[in-house]
VODO-992296 format. One record per atom (N, C-alpha, C): residue number from 1; residue in one letter; x, z, y. Coordinates in steps of 0.02 Angstrom, whole numbers, always signed. Each point is the difference from the previous one (the first is absolute). Layout:
<atoms>
atom num: NUM&residuo: a&px: X&pz: Z&py: Y
...
</atoms>
This chain:
<atoms>
atom num: 1&residuo: q&px: +3611&pz: -3519&py: +9150
atom num: 1&residuo: q&px: -65&pz: +33&py: +2
atom num: 1&residuo: q&px: +0&pz: +51&py: +56
atom num: 2&residuo: v&px: -52&pz: -4&py: +43
atom num: 2&residuo: v&px: -5&pz: +45&py: +56
atom num: 2&residuo: v&px: -27&pz: +67&py: -23
atom num: 3&residuo: q&px: +32&pz: +53&py: +22
atom num: 3&residuo: q&px: -24&pz: +67&py: -15
atom num: 3&residuo: q&px: -4&pz: +40&py: +64
atom num: 4&residuo: l&px: -55&pz: +36&py: +8
atom num: 4&residuo: l&px: -11&pz: +44&py: +57
atom num: 4&residuo: l&px: -14&pz: +70&py: -27
atom num: 5&residuo: l&px: +36&pz: +48&py: +25
atom num: 5&residuo: l&px: -7&pz: +68&py: -24
atom num: 5&residuo: l&px: -15&pz: +46&py: +59
atom num: 6&residuo: e&px: -61&pz: +27&py: +0
atom num: 6&residuo: e&px: -20&pz: +46&py: +53
atom num: 6&residuo: e&px: +17&pz: +71&py: -19
atom num: 7&residuo: s&px: +11&pz: +40&py: +52
atom num: 7&residuo: s&px: +12&pz: +71&py: -10
atom num: 7&residuo: s&px: -22&pz: +38&py: +63
atom num: 8&residuo: g&px: -5&pz: +66&py: -7
atom num: 8&residuo: g&px: -15&pz: +41&py: +58
atom num: 8&residuo: g&px: -70&pz: +28&py: +3
atom num: 9&residuo: g&px: -43&pz: -22&py: -46
atom num: 9&residuo: g&px: -67&pz: +27&py: +0
atom num: 9&residuo: g&px: -2&pz: +72&py: -23
atom num: 10&residuo: g&px: -59&pz: +31&py: +9
atom num: 10&residuo: g&px: -7&pz: +68&py: -22
atom num: 10&residuo: g&px: -59&pz: +33&py: +33
atom num: 11&residuo: l&px: -2&pz: +66&py: -5
atom num: 11&residuo: l&px: -54&pz: +40&py: +30
atom num: 11&residuo: l&px: +23&pz: +27&py: +67
atom num: 12&residuo: v&px: -42&pz: -8&py: +50
atom num: 12&residuo: v&px: +16&pz: +24&py: +67
atom num: 12&residuo: v&px: -64&pz: +28&py: +31
atom num: 13&residuo: q&px: +8&pz: +50&py: +42
atom num: 13&residuo: q&px: -58&pz: +29&py: +34
atom num: 13&residuo: q&px: -21&pz: -43&py: +59
atom num: 14&residuo: p&px: -63&pz: +4&py: +18
atom num: 14&residuo: p&px: -23&pz: -36&py: +60
atom num: 14&residuo: p&px: +43&pz: +18&py: +61
atom num: 15&residuo: g&px: +17&pz: -52&py: +38
atom num: 15&residuo: g&px: +44&pz: +9&py: +57
atom num: 15&residuo: g&px: +73&pz: -8&py: -16
atom num: 16&residuo: g&px: +16&pz: -4&py: -64
atom num: 16&residuo: g&px: +70&pz: -7&py: -20
atom num: 16&residuo: g&px: +25&pz: -71&py: +2
atom num: 17&residuo: s&px: +62&pz: -8&py: -23
atom num: 17&residuo: s&px: +34&pz: -65&py: +1
atom num: 17&residuo: s&px: +30&pz: -16&py: -68
atom num: 18&residuo: l&px: +6&pz: -64&py: -13
atom num: 18&residuo: l&px: +36&pz: -25&py: -59
atom num: 18&residuo: l&px: +35&pz: -64&py: +19
atom num: 19&residuo: r&px: +53&pz: -13&py: -36
atom num: 19&residuo: r&px: +37&pz: -64&py: +10
atom num: 19&residuo: r&px: +5&pz: -34&py: -67
atom num: 20&residuo: l&px: -29&pz: -59&py: -3
atom num: 20&residuo: l&px: +3&pz: -41&py: -61
atom num: 20&residuo: l&px: +57&pz: -51&py: +6
atom num: 21&residuo: s&px: +29&pz: -15&py: -57
atom num: 21&residuo: s&px: +52&pz: -51&py: -2
atom num: 21&residuo: s&px: -14&pz: -49&py: -57
atom num: 22&residuo: c&px: +23&pz: -61&py: +9
atom num: 22&residuo: c&px: -7&pz: -52&py: -51
atom num: 22&residuo: c&px: +66&pz: -37&py: -3
atom num: 23&residuo: v&px: +31&pz: +2&py: -58
atom num: 23&residuo: v&px: +63&pz: -36&py: -10
atom num: 23&residuo: v&px: -14&pz: -64&py: -39
atom num: 24&residuo: v&px: +28&pz: -54&py: +23
atom num: 24&residuo: v&px: -12&pz: -66&py: -30
atom num: 24&residuo: v&px: +63&pz: -26&py: -34
atom num: 25&residuo: s&px: -10&pz: -30&py: -57
atom num: 25&residuo: s&px: +54&pz: -35&py: -34
atom num: 25&residuo: s&px: -25&pz: -67&py: -25
atom num: 26&residuo: g&px: +46&pz: -47&py: -8
atom num: 26&residuo: g&px: -18&pz: -64&py: -29
atom num: 26&residuo: g&px: -28&pz: -50&py: +49
atom num: 27&residuo: s&px: +5&pz: +15&py: +65
atom num: 27&residuo: s&px: -26&pz: -47&py: +49
atom num: 27&residuo: s&px: +43&pz: +4&py: +62
atom num: 28&residuo: i&px: -6&pz: -51&py: +41
atom num: 28&residuo: i&px: +38&pz: +0&py: +63
atom num: 28&residuo: i&px: -41&pz: +41&py: +50
atom num: 29&residuo: f&px: +15&pz: +64&py: +1
atom num: 29&residuo: f&px: -41&pz: +47&py: +38
atom num: 29&residuo: f&px: +0&pz: -17&py: +74
atom num: 30&residuo: s&px: +57&pz: -18&py: +27
atom num: 30&residuo: s&px: +7&pz: -6&py: +73
atom num: 30&residuo: s&px: -44&pz: -54&py: +30
atom num: 31&residuo: i&px: -21&pz: -50&py: -38
atom num: 31&residuo: i&px: -42&pz: -53&py: +27
atom num: 31&residuo: i&px: -72&pz: +5&py: -23
atom num: 32&residuo: s&px: -16&pz: +55&py: -31
atom num: 32&residuo: s&px: -68&pz: +10&py: -25
atom num: 32&residuo: s&px: -40&pz: +44&py: +47
atom num: 33&residuo: t&px: -65&pz: -11&py: +1
atom num: 33&residuo: t&px: -46&pz: +44&py: +35
atom num: 33&residuo: t&px: -18&pz: +57&py: -47
atom num: 34&residuo: m&px: +2&pz: +60&py: +25
atom num: 34&residuo: m&px: -15&pz: +59&py: -41
atom num: 34&residuo: m&px: -63&pz: +34&py: +27
atom num: 35&residuo: g&px: -35&pz: +32&py: -45
atom num: 35&residuo: g&px: -61&pz: +34&py: +21
atom num: 35&residuo: g&px: -16&pz: +60&py: -42
atom num: 36&residuo: w&px: -39&pz: +44&py: +29
atom num: 36&residuo: w&px: -29&pz: +56&py: -35
atom num: 36&residuo: w&px: -76&pz: -7&py: +1
atom num: 37&residuo: y&px: -29&pz: +11&py: -57
atom num: 37&residuo: y&px: -73&pz: -1&py: -8
atom num: 37&residuo: y&px: -20&pz: +64&py: -36
atom num: 38&residuo: r&px: -63&pz: +16&py: +4
atom num: 38&residuo: r&px: -24&pz: +59&py: -35
atom num: 38&residuo: r&px: -69&pz: -12&py: -30
atom num: 39&residuo: q&px: -13&pz: +38&py: -52
atom num: 39&residuo: q&px: -65&pz: -4&py: -32
atom num: 39&residuo: q&px: -24&pz: +70&py: -17
atom num: 40&residuo: a&px: -53&pz: +20&py: +32
atom num: 40&residuo: a&px: -30&pz: +65&py: -12
atom num: 40&residuo: a&px: -50&pz: -6&py: -58
atom num: 41&residuo: p&px: -16&pz: +55&py: -33
atom num: 41&residuo: p&px: -47&pz: -2&py: -56
atom num: 41&residuo: p&px: -66&pz: -31&py: +20
atom num: 42&residuo: g&px: -21&pz: -50&py: -38
atom num: 42&residuo: g&px: -64&pz: -32&py: +13
atom num: 42&residuo: g&px: -1&pz: -49&py: +57
atom num: 43&residuo: k&px: +58&pz: -13&py: +29
atom num: 43&residuo: k&px: +3&pz: -46&py: +58
atom num: 43&residuo: k&px: +47&pz: -58&py: -15
atom num: 44&residuo: q&px: -6&pz: -52&py: +41
atom num: 44&residuo: q&px: +43&pz: -58&py: -7
atom num: 44&residuo: q&px: +69&pz: +15&py: +30
atom num: 45&residuo: r&px: +48&pz: -36&py: -24
atom num: 45&residuo: r&px: +68&pz: +5&py: +28
atom num: 45&residuo: r&px: -2&pz: -25&py: +72
atom num: 46&residuo: e&px: +35&pz: +37&py: +44
atom num: 46&residuo: e&px: -1&pz: -19&py: +70
atom num: 46&residuo: e&px: +71&pz: +0&py: +29
atom num: 47&residuo: l&px: +7&pz: -37&py: +54
atom num: 47&residuo: l&px: +64&pz: -5&py: +35
atom num: 47&residuo: l&px: +16&pz: +66&py: +34
atom num: 48&residuo: v&px: +63&pz: +21&py: -8
atom num: 48&residuo: v&px: +25&pz: +56&py: +39
atom num: 48&residuo: v&px: +46&pz: -27&py: +55
atom num: 49&residuo: a&px: +50&pz: -38&py: -20
atom num: 49&residuo: a&px: +46&pz: -28&py: +50
atom num: 49&residuo: a&px: +43&pz: -54&py: -32
atom num: 50&residuo: t&px: +21&pz: -48&py: +41
atom num: 50&residuo: t&px: +47&pz: -51&py: -22
atom num: 50&residuo: t&px: +57&pz: -5&py: +49
atom num: 51&residuo: i&px: +56&pz: -26&py: -24
atom num: 51&residuo: i&px: +57&pz: -12&py: +44
atom num: 51&residuo: i&px: +34&pz: -65&py: -23
atom num: 52&residuo: t&px: +10&pz: -45&py: +48
atom num: 52&residuo: t&px: +31&pz: -64&py: -17
atom num: 52&residuo: t&px: +76&pz: +6&py: -4
atom num: 53&residuo: s&px: +31&pz: -54&py: -20
atom num: 53&residuo: s&px: +72&pz: -1&py: -4
atom num: 53&residuo: s&px: +33&pz: +11&py: +68
atom num: 54&residuo: r&px: -36&pz: -16&py: +53
atom num: 54&residuo: r&px: +26&pz: +9&py: +68
atom num: 54&residuo: r&px: -18&pz: +68&py: +29
atom num: 55&residuo: g&px: -38&pz: +39&py: -38
atom num: 55&residuo: g&px: -17&pz: +67&py: +23
atom num: 55&residuo: g&px: -66&pz: +6&py: +36
atom num: 56&residuo: s&px: -39&pz: -53&py: +2
atom num: 56&residuo: s&px: -66&pz: +4&py: +31
atom num: 56&residuo: s&px: -47&pz: +39&py: -46
atom num: 57&residuo: t&px: -38&pz: +45&py: +29
atom num: 57&residuo: t&px: -42&pz: +43&py: -40
atom num: 57&residuo: t&px: -74&pz: -11&py: +14
atom num: 58&residuo: n&px: -40&pz: +17&py: -49
atom num: 58&residuo: n&px: -73&pz: -3&py: +6
atom num: 58&residuo: n&px: -28&pz: +58&py: -39
atom num: 59&residuo: y&px: -52&pz: +32&py: +28
atom num: 59&residuo: y&px: -29&pz: +59&py: -32
atom num: 59&residuo: y&px: -73&pz: -8&py: -13
atom num: 60&residuo: g&px: -24&pz: +35&py: -51
atom num: 60&residuo: g&px: -70&pz: +3&py: -13
atom num: 60&residuo: g&px: -36&pz: +38&py: +55
atom num: 61&residuo: a&px: -66&pz: -8&py: +1
atom num: 61&residuo: a&px: -40&pz: +30&py: +53
atom num: 61&residuo: a&px: +11&pz: +75&py: +4
atom num: 62&residuo: s&px: +13&pz: +24&py: +60
atom num: 62&residuo: s&px: +5&pz: +72&py: +15
atom num: 62&residuo: s&px: +60&pz: +35&py: -31
atom num: 63&residuo: l&px: +48&pz: -39&py: -27
atom num: 63&residuo: l&px: +58&pz: +31&py: -31
atom num: 63&residuo: l&px: +62&pz: -1&py: +45
atom num: 64&residuo: e&px: +4&pz: -49&py: +44
atom num: 64&residuo: e&px: +57&pz: -1&py: +45
atom num: 64&residuo: e&px: -2&pz: +61&py: +45
atom num: 65&residuo: g&px: +58&pz: +30&py: +8
atom num: 65&residuo: g&px: +3&pz: +63&py: +37
atom num: 65&residuo: g&px: +11&pz: +59&py: -46
atom num: 66&residuo: r&px: -29&pz: -4&py: -60
atom num: 66&residuo: r&px: +12&pz: +52&py: -50
atom num: 66&residuo: r&px: +49&pz: -23&py: -52
atom num: 67&residuo: f&px: -3&pz: -65&py: -16
atom num: 67&residuo: f&px: +43&pz: -29&py: -52
atom num: 67&residuo: f&px: +51&pz: -46&py: +32
atom num: 68&residuo: t&px: +61&pz: -1&py: -27
atom num: 68&residuo: t&px: +52&pz: -45&py: +24
atom num: 68&residuo: t&px: +36&pz: -32&py: -59
atom num: 69&residuo: i&px: +1&pz: -66&py: +0
atom num: 69&residuo: i&px: +35&pz: -37&py: -52
atom num: 69&residuo: i&px: +69&pz: -21&py: +27
atom num: 70&residuo: s&px: +49&pz: +2&py: -44
atom num: 70&residuo: s&px: +67&pz: -21&py: +19
atom num: 70&residuo: s&px: +34&pz: -29&py: -60
atom num: 71&residuo: r&px: +56&pz: -35&py: +12
atom num: 71&residuo: r&px: +36&pz: -30&py: -56
atom num: 71&residuo: r&px: +75&pz: +7&py: +12
atom num: 72&residuo: d&px: +36&pz: +4&py: -55
atom num: 72&residuo: d&px: +73&pz: +2&py: +1
atom num: 72&residuo: d&px: +24&pz: -56&py: -46
atom num: 73&residuo: n&px: +19&pz: -56&py: +29
atom num: 73&residuo: n&px: +19&pz: -57&py: -40
atom num: 73&residuo: n&px: +64&pz: +13&py: -40
atom num: 74&residuo: a&px: +43&pz: +43&py: +25
atom num: 74&residuo: a&px: +62&pz: +15&py: -36
atom num: 74&residuo: a&px: -14&pz: +38&py: -65
atom num: 75&residuo: k&px: -56&pz: +36&py: -1
atom num: 75&residuo: k&px: -18&pz: +40&py: -59
atom num: 75&residuo: k&px: -60&pz: -29&py: -38
atom num: 76&residuo: n&px: -23&pz: -60&py: +21
atom num: 76&residuo: n&px: -58&pz: -31&py: -33
atom num: 76&residuo: n&px: -59&pz: +49&py: -4
atom num: 77&residuo: t&px: -12&pz: +34&py: +54
atom num: 77&residuo: t&px: -50&pz: +53&py: +0
atom num: 77&residuo: t&px: -48&pz: -7&py: +59
atom num: 78&residuo: v&px: -63&pz: +11&py: -14
atom num: 78&residuo: v&px: -51&pz: +6&py: +52
atom num: 78&residuo: v&px: -29&pz: +70&py: -5
atom num: 79&residuo: s&px: -12&pz: +30&py: +57
atom num: 79&residuo: s&px: -25&pz: +68&py: +2
atom num: 79&residuo: s&px: -64&pz: +5&py: +40
atom num: 80&residuo: l&px: -37&pz: +52&py: -13
atom num: 80&residuo: l&px: -62&pz: +14&py: +37
atom num: 80&residuo: l&px: +0&pz: +74&py: +17
atom num: 81&residuo: q&px: +7&pz: +14&py: +64
atom num: 81&residuo: q&px: -5&pz: +68&py: +25
atom num: 81&residuo: q&px: -72&pz: +14&py: +17
atom num: 82&residuo: m&px: -28&pz: +52&py: -29
atom num: 82&residuo: m&px: -70&pz: +17&py: +10
atom num: 82&residuo: m&px: -5&pz: +70&py: +29
atom num: 83&residuo: n&px: -30&pz: +4&py: +58
atom num: 83&residuo: n&px: -8&pz: +63&py: +35
atom num: 83&residuo: n&px: -74&pz: +17&py: +10
atom num: 84&residuo: s&px: -13&pz: +62&py: +15
atom num: 84&residuo: s&px: -68&pz: +24&py: +13
atom num: 84&residuo: s&px: -48&pz: -23&py: -55
atom num: 85&residuo: l&px: +20&pz: +11&py: -61
atom num: 85&residuo: l&px: -40&pz: -24&py: -56
atom num: 85&residuo: l&px: -67&pz: +36&py: -5
atom num: 86&residuo: d&px: -48&pz: -38&py: -22
atom num: 86&residuo: d&px: -69&pz: +24&py: -6
atom num: 86&residuo: d&px: -22&pz: -10&py: -73
atom num: 87&residuo: t&px: -51&pz: +35&py: -21
atom num: 87&residuo: t&px: -24&pz: -7&py: -68
atom num: 87&residuo: t&px: -20&pz: -73&py: -16
atom num: 88&residuo: e&px: -21&pz: -36&py: +51
atom num: 88&residuo: e&px: -19&pz: -70&py: -10
atom num: 88&residuo: e&px: +60&pz: -46&py: -13
atom num: 89&residuo: d&px: +60&pz: +27&py: +8
atom num: 89&residuo: d&px: +60&pz: -39&py: -16
atom num: 89&residuo: d&px: +18&pz: +5&py: -74
atom num: 90&residuo: t&px: -36&pz: +41&py: -36
atom num: 90&residuo: t&px: +13&pz: +6&py: -72
atom num: 90&residuo: t&px: -12&pz: -67&py: -35
atom num: 91&residuo: a&px: +51&pz: -24&py: -35
atom num: 91&residuo: a&px: -4&pz: -65&py: -32
atom num: 91&residuo: a&px: +64&pz: -13&py: -39
atom num: 92&residuo: v&px: -3&pz: -52&py: -40
atom num: 92&residuo: v&px: +62&pz: -26&py: -29
atom num: 92&residuo: v&px: +27&pz: -51&py: +50
atom num: 93&residuo: y&px: +63&pz: +7&py: +17
atom num: 93&residuo: y&px: +32&pz: -44&py: +49
atom num: 93&residuo: y&px: +46&pz: -49&py: -37
atom num: 94&residuo: y&px: -10&pz: -64&py: +16
atom num: 94&residuo: y&px: +36&pz: -53&py: -34
atom num: 94&residuo: y&px: +45&pz: -37&py: +49
atom num: 95&residuo: c&px: +57&pz: -20&py: -26
atom num: 95&residuo: c&px: +47&pz: -41&py: +37
atom num: 95&residuo: c&px: -9&pz: -73&py: -21
atom num: 96&residuo: r&px: +3&pz: -44&py: +48
atom num: 96&residuo: r&px: -10&pz: -72&py: -13
atom num: 96&residuo: r&px: +56&pz: -40&py: +33
atom num: 97&residuo: l&px: +25&pz: -49&py: -37
atom num: 97&residuo: l&px: +49&pz: -47&py: +27
atom num: 97&residuo: l&px: -31&pz: -70&py: -1
atom num: 98&residuo: t&px: +6&pz: -34&py: +56
atom num: 98&residuo: t&px: -21&pz: -70&py: +4
atom num: 98&residuo: t&px: +61&pz: -42&py: +16
atom num: 99&residuo: n&px: +17&pz: -46&py: -46
atom num: 99&residuo: n&px: +61&pz: -38&py: +12
atom num: 99&residuo: n&px: -14&pz: -61&py: +45
atom num: 100&residuo: v&px: +50&pz: -40&py: +11
atom num: 100&residuo: v&px: -5&pz: -54&py: +50
atom num: 100&residuo: v&px: -48&pz: -56&py: -21
atom num: 101&residuo: i&px: -17&pz: -3&py: -64
atom num: 101&residuo: i&px: -49&pz: -50&py: -22
atom num: 101&residuo: i&px: -68&pz: +32&py: -15
atom num: 102&residuo: g&px: -9&pz: +60&py: +24
atom num: 102&residuo: g&px: -65&pz: +32&py: -3
atom num: 102&residuo: g&px: -17&pz: +35&py: -65
atom num: 103&residuo: q&px: +48&pz: +9&py: -44
atom num: 103&residuo: q&px: -14&pz: +35&py: -62
atom num: 103&residuo: q&px: +3&pz: +75&py: +11
atom num: 104&residuo: d&px: -46&pz: +35&py: -31
atom num: 104&residuo: d&px: -4&pz: +73&py: +8
atom num: 104&residuo: d&px: +25&pz: +36&py: -62
atom num: 105&residuo: s&px: +32&pz: +56&py: +12
atom num: 105&residuo: s&px: +18&pz: +46&py: -53
atom num: 105&residuo: s&px: -21&pz: +70&py: +22
atom num: 106&residuo: w&px: -21&pz: +40&py: -48
atom num: 106&residuo: w&px: -26&pz: +67&py: +15
atom num: 106&residuo: w&px: +37&pz: +52&py: -41
atom num: 107&residuo: g&px: +6&pz: +58&py: +30
atom num: 107&residuo: g&px: +23&pz: +58&py: -37
atom num: 107&residuo: g&px: -57&pz: +31&py: -38
atom num: 108&residuo: k&px: +15&pz: +52&py: -38
atom num: 108&residuo: k&px: -51&pz: +33&py: -41
atom num: 108&residuo: k&px: -37&pz: +54&py: +39
atom num: 109&residuo: g&px: +25&pz: +18&py: +58
atom num: 109&residuo: g&px: -35&pz: +47&py: +43
atom num: 109&residuo: g&px: +26&pz: +71&py: -6
atom num: 110&residuo: t&px: -13&pz: +38&py: +53
atom num: 110&residuo: t&px: +17&pz: +71&py: +2
atom num: 110&residuo: t&px: -60&pz: +37&py: +29
atom num: 111&residuo: l&px: -19&pz: +55&py: -31
atom num: 111&residuo: l&px: -60&pz: +36&py: +19
atom num: 111&residuo: l&px: +14&pz: +48&py: +57
atom num: 112&residuo: v&px: -41&pz: -4&py: +51
atom num: 112&residuo: v&px: +1&pz: +48&py: +56
atom num: 112&residuo: v&px: -65&pz: +38&py: +0
atom num: 113&residuo: t&px: +5&pz: +65&py: -5
atom num: 113&residuo: t&px: -59&pz: +42&py: +1
atom num: 113&residuo: t&px: +4&pz: +48&py: +59
atom num: 114&residuo: v&px: -50&pz: -4&py: +43
atom num: 114&residuo: v&px: -2&pz: +44&py: +58
atom num: 114&residuo: v&px: -56&pz: +51&py: -11
atom num: 115&residuo: s&px: +20&pz: +61&py: -9
atom num: 115&residuo: s&px: -49&pz: +52&py: -17
atom num: 115&residuo: s&px: +27&pz: +69&py: +18
atom num: 116&residuo: s&px: -46&pz: +44&py: +18
atom num: 116&residuo: s&px: +20&pz: +68&py: +14
atom num: 116&residuo: s&px: -8&pz: +44&py: -63
</atoms>
């Protein structure tokens, strides 16, 4: 059974930074595509960033440059470094794993609140 556990969320002031992490168990992490998504109150879930098994990255609109996704295959971990946070970044952030046959698994999410 695949399990994804996010951590690192919390309250941060505008302009601040946070680093989210997602640890995966029960799957072959190194050959899976990993992603971060977010869902703000009253809005649909949206792409934040993805990273393939080869390290190719893709970002949601206007997020590249402020957000950086990375992975550590030795630790079965994908991370999201978030800088220059704005109140509009407030959301629950979810980790997603897509395996080689296209099956998705999701974590339960971690809340990021950007507020002064």
